C-alpha positions in Angstrom: 60.2 247.1 122.9 58.7 248.1 120.1 60.0 245.4 117.4 57.8 242.5 116.5 59.4 239.8 119.1 59.4 242.0 121.9 55.5 242.3 121.8 54.0 239.1 120.7 54.3 235.5 121.8 53.7 233.8 118.6 52.6 230.4 120.0 49.3 231.9 120.1 48.4 232.6 117.0 47.5 230.3 113.7 51.0 229.2 112.7 51.1 230.5 109.4 50.5 234.1 110.9 53.7 233.4 113.3 55.5 232.7 110.5 54.4 236.0 108.5 54.4 238.3 111.5 58.4 237.0 112.5 59.4 237.9 108.8 58.9 241.6 110.0 61.0 243.9 112.3 58.1 246.0 113.1 54.9 244.9 113.8 53.0 247.4 111.7 55.1 246.6 108.6 52.6 243.2 108.8 49.3 245.8 108.1 49.4 245.6 104.5 49.3 241.8 103.7 46.7 240.9 106.3 44.0 240.2 103.8 46.3 238.1 101.8 47.0 236.0 104.8 43.7 235.4 105.9 43.0 234.3 102.3 46.1 231.6 102.6 45.4 230.5 106.0 41.5 230.0 105.4 42.1 227.8 102.1 43.9 225.1 104.6 41.5 225.3 107.3 40.0 221.6 107.7 36.2 221.6 106.7 35.3 219.2 109.7 36.6 222.1 112.2 35.3 225.4 110.1 32.3 226.8 108.6 32.5 228.4 105.3 29.2 230.6 105.0 30.4 233.3 102.8 33.1 233.9 100.6 36.3 234.0 102.2 34.8 233.8 105.6 35.7 230.9 107.7 34.3 230.0 111.2 35.2 227.9 113.8 32.4 225.3 114.3 32.7 225.6 118.1 32.9 229.4 117.8 29.7 231.4 119.2 28.5 234.0 116.5 25.2 235.9 117.3 22.5 236.3 114.7 22.8 239.9 114.4 26.5 240.0 113.6 28.2 241.2 110.5 31.0 239.5 109.2 32.6 240.6 106.0 35.8 238.5 104.1 38.0 237.9 104.5 37.6 236.5 107.8 38.8 234.0 110.0 36.8 233.3 113.5 39.0 231.1 115.7 37.9 228.3 118.0 35.8 229.0 120.9 35.6 232.6 119.9 32.3 234.6 120.8 31.1 237.3 118.2 28.1 239.3 120.2 25.3 241.2 119.3 25.8 243.7 116.5 29.7 243.0 116.0 30.4 244.7 113.0 33.6 242.7 111.1 34.5 244.5 107.9 37.0 242.6 106.9 40.4 241.6 106.7 40.1 240.2 110.7 42.2 237.4 111.6 40.7 236.6 115.3 42.1 234.1 117.1 41.0 231.4 119.5 38.8 232.1 122.6 38.3 235.8 121.7 35.3 237.9 122.3 34.3 240.5 119.8 31.9 242.2 121.6 28.3 244.5 121.0 29.0 247.0 118.5 32.4 246.2 118.3 34.2 247.2 114.8 37.2 245.7 113.6 38.8 246.1 110.1 42.4 244.9 109.1 43.3 243.2 112.2 45.3 240.5 113.8 43.9 239.3 117.0 46.1 236.8 119.1 44.2 234.0 121.0 42.2 234.8 124.0 41.4 238.8 123.3 38.9 240.5 124.5 37.6 243.6 122.8 33.9 243.3 124.2 32.0 246.2 124.2 31.6 249.3 121.8 35.2 249.1 120.6 36.7 250.0 117.2 40.1 248.1 116.3 41.3 249.1 112.9 44.9 248.5 111.6 46.1 247.3 114.6 47.6 244.0 116.0 46.7 242.8 119.6 48.5 240.6 121.5 47.6 237.2 123.3 45.2 238.0 126.3 45.2 241.9 125.6 41.9 243.6 126.5 40.7 246.9 125.8 37.9 248.2 128.0 34.2 249.5 127.4 34.4 252.5 124.6 38.3 252.2 124.3 39.3 252.8 120.4 42.2 252.5 118.0 42.2 255.9 116.4 43.9 255.1 112.8 44.3 258.0 111.0 45.6 261.5 111.9 43.8 264.3 111.7 45.7 266.3 109.1 46.1 262.6 107.1 50.1 262.8 107.0 52.0 259.6 107.4 51.8 258.0 110.7 55.3 257.9 112.4 55.9 256.2 115.7 57.5 258.1 118.7 59.7 256.9 121.0 61.4 259.4 123.3 64.0 261.4 121.2 63.6 258.7 118.4 61.1 259.0 115.2 60.3 255.8 113.2 58.6 256.5 110.0 56.2 254.0 108.8 55.0 255.1 105.4 51.6 254.2 106.5 48.4 256.4 106.4 46.2 253.6 108.7 48.0 252.6 111.5 46.0 252.1 114.6 48.1 250.6 117.6 50.4 247.7 118.1 49.3 246.3 121.5 51.4 244.0 123.2 50.7 240.6 124.9 48.4 240.8 128.1 47.8 244.4 127.9 45.1 246.1 130.0 43.4 249.2 128.0 41.3 251.1 130.6 37.1 252.2 129.5 36.8 255.1 127.2 40.3 255.6 126.1 42.1 256.4 122.8 44.8 255.0 121.5 46.3 257.4 119.0 47.5 256.7 115.2 50.8 254.8 115.6 50.7 253.8 119.5 52.8 251.0 120.3 52.1 248.9 124.1 54.8 246.7 125.6 53.4 243.4 127.2 52.0 243.2 130.6 51.4 247.2 130.9 48.1 248.8 131.8 46.5 252.1 131.0 44.4 254.4 133.0 40.8 254.9 131.6 40.2 258.0 129.6 43.7 258.2 128.6 44.8 259.6 125.1 47.7 257.6 124.4 50.3 258.7 122.0 53.8 257.2 120.8 55.1 254.0 123.0 54.9 252.9 126.7 57.1 250.4 127.8 56.4 246.9 129.1 55.5 246.3 132.5 54.4 249.8 133.0 51.4 251.8 134.2 50.3 254.8 132.0 48.6 257.3 133.7 48.5 260.1 131.3 51.1 262.1 129.1 54.2 262.1 130.7 53.2 259.9 133.1 54.5 256.5 133.0 54.9 254.4 136.2 57.0 251.2 136.1 55.5 247.9 137.8 57.0 246.7 140.7 
């Protein structure tokens, strides 16, 4: 459930990004190349559809970006996306269509599929969020371990070495993350799953599940 095609519907992202992601067994392997991917896609975007307000920044003409938002390149903001008051996009952010990047939300080295919402006080770093996933107010991805060791993905008794020092979360399509939750480094959440508010999530959450707490994951019916 944690391999790339198990988490994401590639019809809801830029075709070049879909091709790129599908070249990896595990989605976190794509994190290192997000910057270059954005530069490749940006150079092909039509000038009649995208503004180019700064170096390595492309913003769809029908996107709504509040004047107080900060956007550093490389970055692409897709059609119909809203970037709200005081959003802080630090760079290497590939944002799809009809997304919401909200008040005081920070993005860094991320891919957001179409219709993703990170609308209120979220931090999303070194992560990939699937189609129509949503992070509740104040929920964040923690992308560096406190001991600064390399991130390992834990799935039951299986441990997958990632070789990455910075790795937030891989969130599948249609995932709902409750308010105030922390997704610890190396978290992988399967499609259609829900995370209770104020959760501290570590390891993997199967698709079609409800994460209620450590060791308490219920199957959806």
